[in-house]
N, C-alpha and C positions, 0 to 999 in steps of 0.2 A: 440131637444130630440126626439127620435123615439118612436112611439107608442108601439113597442115591448119591449123596455127598460122600459117604464112606466108600462106596464102590468105586467112585471116580478117583478118589485118592489112592486106593489100592491099585487100580489099573495104572495110574501114572507112575507109582513106585516100581511096579513090576515090569512095565514095558517102555516107559519113557514117553508114552503118548498121552495126550490130554484131549478129552472130549470137550469141544467148544460148540456153542450154539451157532449154527450157520445163519448168517444174516440173509434176509430176503433179497430179491433182486433190487438193484439200485433204481430209484425212481427215474422214469424217463425224463429227459430234459424238456422244458416247456416248448411247445410248438411255436415256431416263429410266427409273429403276427403277419397275416396276409397283407401285402402292400395295398395301398389304396387302389380300388378298382379303376382301371383306365378304360377309356372308350376305345374299342377296337375298330379296325376298318370295317365299314358296313353297319356299325351300330346305329349311326345317325343317317337317316334318309333325307331329312330336311336340312338344307344348308342355310345358315344365317337367317333364321326366322326373326321377324321384328315383333316386338311386344309393345302395345300401347299401355302405358302405366298411368292410371288416373284414379280419382275418387269415384264414388257413385254420383250419379246425376250431374255429370260434368261435360256432357256432350260427346262422350266416346262413341255412341252409336252413329252420330252424324259424321264423325271422323272416319269411322269404319266404312260406312257406305260410300263416302267420297273416294276413299282409297280403293275400295273394292270395285268401283266403277271404272278403274283403269284396266286396260287390256292386259297388263302384265302383273297385276297384283290381285291375289285372292285374299279376301278378308272375311272369314266366316263369322257367324253369330257367336255369342259367348260359349266357350267350350268348358269352362270351369275345371281346368286341370287340377286345381287344388283339391277337388272332391273326387277325383278319379284315382283309385288306388288298387293295389293287388294285395292278396292275402296268402301267405304261406301257411298251410293248415297242419303240417306235420314236421317232425324233425327230419324225416326222410326227404321231404321236399326241400327243406333248408339245406340238407346235405348235398342234394343234387345241384342246387344253385351254387353252393360253395365250390363244388368240384368244377363248375364252369366259370368260376371267378365272378360270380354274381351274388347279390343279396336282394332283399325285397325292394329297397329303395331304387337300385339300379334297374331292376326289372320294371318298376314303374316308369322309369325314364324311357325304356324301350317302348312301353305302351304309349306314353305321351307322344313320342316321336312318330310312332306308327299311325296314331290317330291324326296328327297334323299332316302326315304324308298322304294319308288316304283322302283327306279333304283337298289337299293341293293337287294330287293326281287327277281327281275327278273334275277339278276346275280347268285343267289344261293350261294353267298359268305357271310361271317360274318362281314367283315371289309370294311369300305368305306373311300376312300381318295378322296377329292374333290380339284380341282384346277381350278381357274380362276384368272388371274393376278389382276383384279380389286377388288378381295376380300380384298386386303390390305387396301382399303378405308372403309370397313365395319367390321373391326375386332371387335369393341365393340358390334355391333349388332349380329355378329356370337356368341360371348361369352354370350350375353343375351339369345340367342336362345338355345344354347347347352353349359351349364355350364361345361360339361366334355369334350369339344372339345380339340383336340391336334393339335399342329402346327409343320410343317416342314418349315424352312426358307431356301430358295434357293438363293444363291448369284452368281453373275457373275461380271467380271471386267466391271466397268461402261463404259469404253471406247468401249469395245466390244458390250455392250448393245446398246449404242448410234449408233454405226456403223451398227449393225444389223437392228435396227429400221429404220434408214435412208434408208437402202437398200429396205425395204418393204414399206416405206412411203415416196418416193422421192418427193411427192407434198408438204411436210412440209418444211418450212424454217429450216436452221440449228439452229436458235435460238429457234424456237418452238420445234424441235426435242429434244434438250438438256433440255428444260424446262419440257417437258412431262416425260422424263426419270427421271429427278430430283424429280418430284412429287411422282412417284412410289417409287423411292429409299428412299425418306424421310419417306413415310408411312411404308415401309418395315423395315427400321432401327428403327423407333419408336416401332413397334410391337416386333422386335427382342430384343430390350433392356428392354421391359416391361413384356414380357411373357416368360414362360418356353417353351422349345421345342428343336428340333434337327436341327442343321445348317449343310448344305451341300453346297459345291461349285460346280457349273456346270463343271468347268475345272477338278476337281477331279473326278466327276461322269463319265465324258466322257473318262478320262485317265485311271481310275482304277475302272471300274464299279463293279468288284467283291467285293473289300473292301468296297466301299461305299454302295452298296445294302445290304451287310451283316450288316453294322451298322444301316441302315434304318430298316431292319427286326427286329433287336434287339430292336430298339426304339418302333416299332409297336407290339412287343411281338409275332412274328411268326418265324418259322424256315426258314432259307434262302433256296431258291431253285435255282439251276443253270439254270433252264429253263427260269428264268426271263430275262436273258441276251439276249436270242434269241427272242426278242419281236415280230419279224416279223412272227413267227409261230402262233401267237395268233391273234384273230380278234379284232382289235381296231377301233372303230368308231370315227368319228370326226376329221380326219386328213384333215380339211378343214378350210379355212379362217373364222374367227369368232368363231370357236370351238376349235382352237389350231393351232399348226404349221402345215403347208401344203407343205413345201418345199421338194425337192428330198432327202435331207439328212435324214429327219425323216422317209420318205417313204421307205428308203432302207431296213428297218427292222433290221439293225445292228447298234450297238453303234460305232460311228466314232470319231476319235481323234478331240479335239476341235481346232479351229483356235484361236491362242493366239495373243494378241497385242504385238508389239515389246517391249522389256524391257524399252526402252526410249520413248515409245509412249506418245504423249501429250494428256492430259486430260482436257476437258473443265472445267474452274474454278468452275461452280456450282456442278460438279460431283466429284471434287477432295476430298471433305470431306468424301464421301462414299468409294472412293478408299482407303483412309487411314483407315477408320473405319473397312473395311472388309479385311484389310491386304494385299491389292494388291500394295500399295505404302507405304513405310516407313513413319512414323510420321515425319512431318517437311519437307518432300521432296517437292521441288518446281515443280514437274512434272505436269505442267499444260500448256496448249497452251496459249501463251501470247495474241493472237488475237482471242481466242475462244469466242463465244457469252457468255455474262454474264447473270446472272439471270434477267429475265424480270419482271417488276412490272405491266405490262399491263394484264388485265383480259383475261383468256383463258377459253374455255369450259372445263367442268369436264373431266378428263382423261377417255378414253375408252379402 
């Protein structure tokens, strides 16, 4: 028996008091989760921006310069929002953002919006149309940033896309080339089936630019302007690799007839579903190359 235990019993018999271990302070209740950050008045300077969603090598630069030749529409070169991010380098920085109701993601949204607003303000035009093919991979983030965003879906025959990309990226294997096109096409088709917007085919745009630009202007709520068609008369920056198409065809300044695949052109099996979904191949048609590379399961870098 320890002397402490004996002393406590003696004290309890003589005084009627008992020494008890005092418990520590009760744990603080968990902090309530901060509600989802909401856009405040003034957070978004650009209203209803329009995004062209497309695969690579699908004529998005042609669509951009035609729209950008309108007196009311600014369509800058590719801005690559997906690759523009902010970094919070300390817990104090994170705490400061938290006290303002922000986090890193929403700080990025402020940066994206400010970037687009800077471009739009410099143009002196009221409407902005943004195009970067890899935007198809951040559609949900675009919608989180701009709840009023509008979308134009640009389609092209998948066999033509694959052929065009192979011509510009000959270092890629045929298998990788098809897989990269498939990734873009899958993201584009998912967005096209889930979101409202305006769909245009590259082949129609290049074959009948008058009718197609008229429909696009109606979608954007502006009057059609014939000067849009002569886009070479306007100054368009970014006809360079990494910022858009840079080939002689787009640099000509004139809309040129599209190069169409042969009616019986073979389509790589991974791209056949998109050729059918986009109306280039009748449903159930076996128009696929029997020896074309199949979809690979090996990991590949994120599409660029």
